[in-house]
Every structure is written in C-alpha cells, then in structure tokens.
N, C-alpha and C positions, 0 to 999 in steps of 0.2 A: 877598325869598321866604320870609323866616323871617314877617313881618307876615302874609303869603297865608295860610300854613300854620296860626299862631293864630287869625284869622277863620275858616278850616275847622272848627279843634278847637273852636270856640264855637259854629259854625253847625249841628254836626253834631248834638248835643241836640236843637234846637230843629227840625230836619228830622226827626228820630224821634219826637218828641211830636206835632207835626203829623200824620205820616204814620199814628199812632195814632188820632187824632180824625177827622182827614180826608185820608185815602188820594187823594182825588181830587186834592187840591192838589199834591201831591208826585208822583203816577204819572197826570198831564195827557195824557198819549198815549194811556192805554188807554181801550178803552171800561169797563168795570166793573174797577176797582183794589181791592184786598184788601188788609186792613191788615197780613197776612204781608210781602207784599213791598215795600210801604211802607215798614215799620219794617224791614226788611232791609236796603233802601237807607240809612236813617240808620245801623243800625250798622257794616255796611261800610265807610260813609265816615267813622265817626269811629275804624274802625280803621287805616285808611287815613291817616287824618291824623295819628293818634297815631305814626302807624310813620314817616313823613314829619319829624315833627317829632323824635323820637330820632335819625333821621339825619344831620339838619341839627345838633343842638346836643352830640351825643357825639362825643369824638373817638375815631377808630381807634386801637389800639395797630397798632405797627408789627412786621413778624416777630420781629425779635431781642429786642422787649420782651417779648413775649407767650410765649417758648419757655420753657418750666422747663428748670432745670439739669440735668445728668444726674446721677442717682444712682446708687449703687451697689444692686445688687440686694439685697433684704432677704435672698436665703438665704446672702450670702456675709458679709452684717454679723452674723447669730447663729450662725456656727461656731462648736462648741466647739472650743477650743486646747488639748486635753488634753495635748500633749505640754507644754506649757509651766507646768502645774498640779502638778508633781511634786513631793512633799514629803521 
C-alpha cells in the first residue's frame, strides 16, 4: 500500500504539469478541457496522496497519551496569601 501511495505522490506533479501543457491528455473524456480543470486534478491528486501517505506513516496517539494533565487553575495559583505575611 505504501509503494502505491508513493508512486501516486510522485505521479501527481507530473499530472499537474501535463495538465498545464496538454489538458486534453488528462481530461480525455471532455470535448473542450481547459487548463484550470486539468491542473486542479493534479493538485487535488497531490493533496489526497500526501494525506494518505501521512496517515500511513505517522502513528496515532492513544487517548491516554494525548490527554493533558489536569492542572490547578491560574487564579488559585496566584492568590495572595496575606495572612501568612505578618511581620
């Protein structure tokens, strides 16, 4: 699966560049393809394949690891303790 995604990541800039030069090659089913649609296909393909690559490669944190530790509120930490400061 990772090899397929890597091939698609490498292929998507090629699709983008070909779509800018010859949009008919990318959008062969359209009668009058334009460069905007052809380049959009290449950019969307690049974003989708890079997202798939990052989902495959990066490990997700478990809910226990990612949960921040509960801390005392800043209001209680900064309270003045005037009764202790008698001279």
